[in-house]
C-alpha positions in Angstrom: 21.6 1.3 14.3 24.7 -0.5 13.0 23.9 0.9 9.5 23.9 4.4 11.0 27.4 3.8 12.3 28.7 3.2 8.8 27.3 6.7 7.8 29.9 8.6 9.8 33.8 8.2 10.0 35.1 6.6 13.1 36.9 9.8 14.0 33.7 11.8 14.0 33.6 13.6 17.4 29.8 13.7 17.7 28.4 11.1 20.1 26.5 8.3 18.4 23.3 9.2 20.3 23.4 12.7 18.9 23.9 11.4 15.4 21.0 9.1 15.7 18.7 11.9 17.1 19.9 14.2 14.2 19.1 11.5 11.6 15.7 10.9 13.1 14.9 14.6 13.2 15.9 15.0 9.5 13.8 12.0 8.6 10.7 13.3 10.4 11.1 16.8 8.9 11.4 15.4 5.4 8.5 13.0 5.8 6.3 15.7 7.2 7.1 18.1 4.3 6.3 15.5 1.6 3.4 14.0 3.6 1.6 17.3 3.8 1.9 17.7 0.0 0.5 14.2 -0.5 -2.4 14.9 1.8 -3.1 18.3 0.3 -3.3 16.8 -3.2 -5.3 13.7 -2.2 -8.3 14.6 -4.3 -6.4 15.6 -7.4 -6.1 13.2 -10.3 -2.9 11.2 -10.4 -1.4 13.1 -13.3 -1.7 16.4 -11.4 -0.1 15.3 -8.2 3.3 16.6 -7.2 4.2 13.2 -5.8 2.9 10.5 -8.1 1.2 7.4 -6.6 2.8 4.0 -7.2 1.4 0.5 -7.5 3.1 -1.2 -4.5 0.7 -3.9 -3.6 -1.5 -4.2 -0.5 -5.2 -4.6 -0.1 -6.0 -1.5 2.0 -4.9 2.1 2.6 -5.6 3.5 -0.9 -2.7 5.1 -2.8 0.9 4.6 -1.9 3.8 6.8 -2.6 7.6 6.6 -2.5 9.6 9.9 -2.6 13.2 10.7 -1.5 13.7 7.3 0.0 10.5 7.3 2.1 7.5 5.1 1.6 4.1 6.6 2.4 0.7 4.9 2.9 -2.6 6.3 3.9 -4.1 4.9 7.1 -7.7 4.6 5.7 -10.1 1.7 5.5 -10.5 1.5 1.8 -11.6 -2.2 1.8 -13.6 -2.5 5.0 -10.9 -4.4 6.9 -10.8 -2.2 10.0 -14.4 -1.2 10.3 -13.8 2.4 9.5 -11.0 5.0 9.0 -10.7 5.7 12.7 -9.7 2.2 13.4 -7.3 2.2 10.5 -5.6 5.3 12.1 -5.4 3.4 15.4 -3.8 0.5 13.7 -1.1 2.8 12.3 -0.6 4.3 15.8 -0.1 0.8 17.3 2.4 0.1 14.5 4.6 2.9 15.7 4.1 2.0 19.4 5.1 -1.6 18.7 8.2 -0.5 16.8 9.3 1.7 19.8 8.8 -1.3 22.1 11.0 -3.5 19.9 13.7 -0.9 19.6 13.9 -0.6 23.4 14.5 -4.3 23.7 18.0 -3.7 22.2 18.1 -7.1 20.4 21.7 -7.3 19.1 22.0 -7.8 15.3 18.5 -6.7 14.3 17.8 -3.4 12.5 14.6 -1.4 12.4 13.2 1.2 9.9 12.7 4.8 10.7 9.0 5.4 10.9 6.7 8.3 11.7 3.1 9.4 11.4 1.9 12.5 9.6 -1.5 13.8 10.8 -2.8 16.6 8.6 -6.2 17.9 7.6 -8.0 15.0 9.2 -5.9 12.3 7.4 -3.0 10.1 8.7 0.0 8.9 6.7 2.4 6.3 7.7 5.9 7.1 6.6 8.9 4.7 6.7 12.3 4.7 5.2 12.8 2.4 2.2 14.7 -0.8 3.3 17.1 -2.8 1.1 14.7 -5.6 0.5 13.5 -7.4 -2.6 12.1 -10.8 -3.6 14.2 -13.5 -1.9 15.3 -11.5 1.1 12.6 -12.7 3.4 14.0 -15.3 5.9 11.3 -15.2 8.7 7.6 -14.6 8.5 5.1 -14.5 5.6 4.9 -12.3 2.5 1.7 -13.7 1.1 -0.9 -13.2 3.9 -0.1 -16.5 5.5 -0.2 -18.9 2.5 3.5 -19.7 3.0 5.8 -19.1 6.0 9.6 -18.8 6.2 11.8 -19.8 9.1 14.9 -20.3 7.0 18.0 -19.2 8.9 19.0 -19.8 12.6 19.7 -16.1 13.1 16.1 -15.2 12.3 14.7 -17.7 14.8 17.3 -16.6 17.4 16.3 -12.9 17.1 12.6 -13.6 17.3 13.1 -16.2 20.0 14.3 -13.3 22.2 10.8 -11.9 22.0 9.5 -15.0 23.8 10.8 -13.3 27.0 7.9 -10.9 26.7 4.9 -12.3 28.6 2.4 -11.7 25.7 4.6 -13.3 23.1 5.3 -17.0 22.7 6.2 -19.5 20.0 3.3 -20.9 18.0 2.9 -23.2 15.0 1.7 -21.6 11.8 0.9 -22.5 8.2 -2.1 -23.6 6.1 -1.0 -27.2 6.0 1.5 -29.5 7.7 4.3 -29.4 8.3 3.7 -26.3 10.3 6.6 -23.9 11.2 7.3 -22.4 14.6 7.2 -18.6 14.8 7.4 -16.1 17.6 5.8 -13.1 15.9 2.4 -12.2 14.4 1.9 -12.6 10.7 2.5 -9.0 9.6 6.1 -9.0 11.0 8.9 -10.1 8.8 12.7 -10.5 9.1 14.6 -9.8 5.9 18.3 -10.3 5.1 19.8 -7.2 3.4 22.6 -7.2 0.8 25.1 -6.1 3.4 24.3 -9.1 5.6 22.1 -7.1 8.1 18.8 -8.4 9.4 15.9 -6.0 9.4 12.5 -6.4 11.1 9.6 -4.7 9.4 5.8 -4.8 9.6 3.9 -5.6 6.4 0.4 -4.5 7.4 -2.5 -4.8 4.9 -2.5 -0.9 4.4 
């Protein structure tokens, strides 16, 4: 939300809540437009697609796309991880629900990506805004399916420690070998430090 504040001049008369809602509506509209194209062309060979697929890692979810600053992934069970496409779609739905819960905690200093689901012609796409992250920006969590864990800066631990106030979340020791590191979040969640010094929380599911 702090990043959004920088997008408008301080003397802009529109209330901040209105700006945030407007940005979200524009994001959903753009993601829906592109997502429907991606789904409609799902069975076409890659060279005939309007939006070309990209190799962006991950072990499930099939093809992934990035267009107009939005990352898209199919919620499908391409490698048998979720015991069917229906469960993969449910996982995507829980990802959005979890994000809404975290946003409503109003943890000061932490930022969240815009995220929406596109359901069209029997398929589900997860769409999220591209965040300013790259190798080396991860400061809390794991980027390699739990082989290594980061708890590198006090701010990351402080942000996630706030989650310990939720009854179903508590600190736990993680890592394949000692010394283990204390974390408050499940493995797919990460805290990354952006180039402007902002901390972003994101989910790196196996889609």
